[in-house]
N, C-alpha and C positions, 0 to 999 in steps of 0.2 A: 419633557420629554414622555412620549409613552413606549412602555414596552410590553407586548406579551411574552407572558410567562410558557414557558413549554418543559416536556412534553405533558401532552393530557389523557387522558383515558379513553375520551369517548372520539368517533372519528365522523368526519361530516356526512359522508357516505354509506356509512357501513359495510365499506369493498372489505368485508373478510374473503377469503377463500372458501367457499362452499366445496364439501366433497362428500360424497356416498358412499358407505362401504356395503359393497355388495354382497349376497352370500353365496353367489356361486364363485368359482377361481378365477373369473376374469377380470383385467384391471378395472379401475372404478373410473367412469369417465370425467373430464375434466369439465367443472362447473366456474372455474375463473372467467369473472365479468372485466369487461374492459373499464374504466374509468367513465363513470357518467358524466355530465356536464354540470358545473356546479352552480349553473346560472338559474334564476327563478323568472321568468319573467311576465310584469303583468301590464296593463293599459297604462299606469303612471308612472313605473319604475322599473327598474331592472336590478335585481339583487346578485350579490356575489357571496355565495352560503358557504361557511365554512363548517357551522355545525347546525345540523337540521333536527336534532333529537330532541328539542324543547328547552324553554332556558331553566326552568326548575330541575329537568332529568339532568341537565348537563352539570350544574352547580353542585346536584346530589352525588353524581359519579364520580366529582373530584373530591367531595367532602369523603366520601365512603373510601375510595382508593388513599385518600392522606391518612384515615385513620387504622385500615387493615394492613399495608406494608410494613410499618414500623413496629405493630405486635407482631405480627408474622419473624419478623427480621430480629426482633430481639429474643425473643421466646424459643427460637429453635436453640441458639448456644445456651439462654440463660436457663428457660426453664425445663429444659430435657437434661442436655450435657453434662451442665453443670449440678444442677440438684441429682442427678444419677451419680455423679462423684461424691457429692456429699452426702448423701443418703448411706454411700456405700461405705465411707469411712468415718461419719460423725451421727450418723442415725436417721430415721426417716424425720422425725420432730423438727429438727431443725434445718430438714431439706425443705418441709413442707412449710415453714415459717420464712425463710428463703424465697420460697415460688410466691409466696402472696405477695412479700414484698417487690420481687421482679415484676410480678403481674401488674401491681398497682402503677409504680414507675415506667411500664412499658404504655400501661393507659392513657394515664398523664402525660407522656410524650406525644402520643398517637393523637389525643386531643388537639395537643398545640400544631401539630404538625396538620390535622384534618382543617384547624379552623384557618390556616396559612395557606393551604391550597385553596381552599372554599372560597375566603379572601382574594387571592390572585386569581380564581377562577370569573369571580366577579368583572374584572378589570378584563376579561379578554374580549376581543372583538368577534364575536361569530356570526355575524353578516354585517355587508357594506352595499348600503343602496344607495343607486342614481339614479337620481331625477330631474326632468321627464327623462323617459325611455327613450327619447329620438334624439334629443341632444342635451345632456345632463347638464343642469346647471346648479346643481346642488349635491353632495355628498352625504350621507348620514351615515355614521359606524355605529352600529347596533349591539349592544350589550348585553349580556343578562339582566342587568337592571340599569334601565334608561338605556341613553345613547348620546351622540356629539353630532350635530350639523354643520358643515362646514360648507362656504360657497366653491364652486368647482376650482377658482381661481388659486384658491389654497392648498388644492393637490396641485403639487408639484410635478410628481410623476410616480409610476406604478413599477417595481422591480419583480418581477416572476422568478424567483432562484430553485433551480433545478438541482438536486443533489444525486449524484450516480455513485454507485458502487462499483469500482474496478477490481479485476482480479490484483492478487500480489505478486504474482511472478507468471515465468511459461510455464510452471509446472501447475498452476491452478487451471482446473478444465472448466469450473464454473464461468459462464458468462456475466458479463457486465450488469447491473439489476438497480433499477432506479429505485431509491430510497422516498423520493415524493418529492411533492412542491409545497414550497413556501412564498407568501405573497409581503411585499413589504410596502406598504402606502407612506412617499415622503410629503408631507404636509408642511406649511409654513412654520408651525408650532412643533413639530419633530418628529420619529419615524413610529408607524404604528405597524407590527407584523402579525399576520394570522399564528393562531395558537398551537403551532405544532405544523409539521408535514403532513399533507394529504396525498391522497392515491388518486391524482389528476394528470389528464394530459397536456403538458407543461405548451406544446405548440396550439393546438387549439384553443388552451386559455390565452396565450398571447395571442391570438389572432382575434377572438371575441373580443379582447380588452381593447385592442387598437382599433376595430369597426367600432367599439361602443365610444371610446374618449378621444379619437383624433379630433374629431368635427368640434370637440371642446377644448383642443391645443393643450391635453394632458399627453405626457410623453409615455410608454410604455418599453421596458427593455427585459431582456432575457439574460439573466446570468447564470450560467453551467458551474457548478462546484463536482468535484471528483475528489472522492476520499478512497483510499485501498483498503481492500479486506483484508484484516486481520489474520496474519499467517498460523494457521495450524504449529504445532509443537515440529522441530525439525525431525523429529524421529519420524513423525507420522508424516511428513511431507517426503519423506526421502525415500519412501518407498515409490515413488514417482522417478524418482532422480535417475541418471545415467550409471549404466555399470562400466566398464572399463574396456569391455570391446566395441561399444559402440563411441565412447571417447578416442580410442584408439581411432575407429574409423574416421570420425569427424576430423581429428587432427591429422593424420596420416602418420603415425608412429607405430612402433612396434606396440602390442598390449603390456608386454613387460618393463615397459619404460614407465606406464601411465603412472602408476603409486608414485613415483619419486619426482614425476614432472609436475602431477597434481598438488604436491606437497611444496616444490619450487616456486611456483605461481601461485599458492596461497589461496586456492581453490577451496572450496567446501567441502568435505568428505565426510562419512559415515559410512560406518560398518554395522551391518544389520545384522542379527541375530546368529552373533559369534559368540562360543563358549570354550572351554577348554578343549573341547573335543571337534568342533567345528571350527572352520577359518571364517566364517561369515560372508556374506554379500558386499562387497564395498559399493558403495553410489554416490556420485559425483554432481554438484548444483550444476543442474543446465545450464541455468542463466549464466553464469561464470565461465561455464565450457564454451558456451555461446560466444563472448567475447575473444578467447583465445583464436576459437575458429574463425572469426571474424578477420583478425589479424592474419591469420594463416591463409586465408584467401587474398586479400589484398597485397600479400607481400610484406605487410608491417612486421610480422612474426619473423620473418628471415632475418631485417635489418637488425630489428631488437636483438636477435641472439648472437648476430654476427657480431656487433659492438660490445656485448657482454664479453662473447670468447678471445676479442681484441684487445679489450680491459686486461683479461688474463695474461695474454701472452706478453703485453707492454709489462705487466707486473713481473715476470718470469724472467725478464733482462735485468731486473736489478737482484743486487747481492743479497739482500735481506727480505726476498720474496721468491723462497725456490721451487714454488709448487701452486700449480692452479688453485681455484676455490673448488670446495666440493659441490658437486653437483654440476659443474660447467659441462663436463663430458656428455649429461645425458641432456642437456638442453641442444647440445648439437645434433640431435633425434630431430630438430626441426629444420634442419641446412640441409642442401644439396649433399648426396652421399660423398661426390668426389670434395665437396669444401671440406665436410666432417671428417674425412681421414687426413686431409693436409692439415687440419688444427691438432687431430689426435697425434699424428707423427712429430708434430713441431714440439707439442708438450713432450714428448719423450726425450725428443732429442735434446731440449732446454731442461729438462729433470735431471738429463746425463750429464749435464755437465759444459754445453754446449748452447747458452741461449743466443750467441751472437750469430748462428750458422747462419748460410745461404737460404737452409731449407725453413729456417723459422721468420726468416726476413720475406718470404715468397707467401705463407701462412697469412703473416701480416697484413700484407699487400692484398693478397686475394680476400680477406673479410673487410679491410677498409673497404674497395669497391663493392661488396655487396651490402655494405651499408649506406653507400651513396647511390646504390643501384646504377653503377655506370660500367661499363666495357672497360675493357684493359687497356691502357694507352700504349702509343706505338711505340714508343721509349720506353722501356719496362724501368719504372721508380726503383732504385737500390741504394743503399747507403743513405746517405745523407737526403738524398731526393725522397726517399721514401717516408720523413718524416714530416711533412707538410702535408702529405695524402693522410698519414693517421691522424693529424691533428684535425683536419677538417672533418674527417669522418666521426670522428667522437664528438664534435661539435653539434655536427647535425643528426646525431643518435637520434633513433624514436628509443623509448621505453618499453619493458615488458608489460604486457595487459596482467597485473597481477589482479588477483579476486579480493573480498574482503576478510578472509579466512587471517587470523594471525601468523605471524611467521614464525 
């Protein structure tokens, strides 16, 4: 099986973004070019070109890249930072000797890496030739040195792999961007891959390959790969997060309740620019806020909060659980005002030593009906008839849309 090593420093089309820096204050014009076709037509064959910089130049570029990069990476920490520290503590003589030793080691390592990348470049497929041009009968894999010719029957299929980088979340304003296209040639003896990703139009490439190879019976497929852009640090992203006013407006709750609700629902929250004299600017993750907003909009939040409060009232009826859990009263902000007031009054009555009062049972009934999203029945369930309704409500309960912040 043949595998193409990647990445490589050379581009097949040289499609770097050119820009002009004008002397006037006007913005520079956009000189970016659209990807050009990688196909080269001739009377005898059609070639899919990955690298068109010349064989010697391509191998030399890989050799140079493999030599220079390790030297730079090794000598920045060793040749400068370490030597300066040694010279400061032990004198310039020892520092100079260490520098020479480090440079010699870096050169030897760079030579080894350079030879490895150069040998790898010799195995890269830089061009694929299909001949004859009308209905291909042979395919030739061209390398910097030599090549391999196969009958078209041994080329089973070609897969065009398009990789796209997508935003990391709702607060990422940058659109999705293409990272390039790879081409996989699946032959009878293994898989050959283009030497890296190239700035090509995936749709046009697939169409051209299908038109060329379908008469020869070779399948052409496209595979799309999505990768998520690495998010910047939380502190940097939090500048675009939502403040408490916007969160309160989205959830329909008082602004004063937002800090504790965000904590109870485990939503990521950051306070920016705070100090001993300034309170700072609280910001909440909009992606996690949006999950709660969606639950509020479709009624799931009301049912989930009602189930939480119903569980609290059930606990208050037990002798060893004389009070509700901290924060439950704040979650009641998501309930209709009448139901929230009934819950608070029932908590006060139960905490005052009367957990079995009709007022507590009425609040439990209303909460159970809110969990089930059912209207009040004609025969009001009380006493023993209330317990099956409560059990049915807790069995059907939805759960709160928690975020990903630690509790």
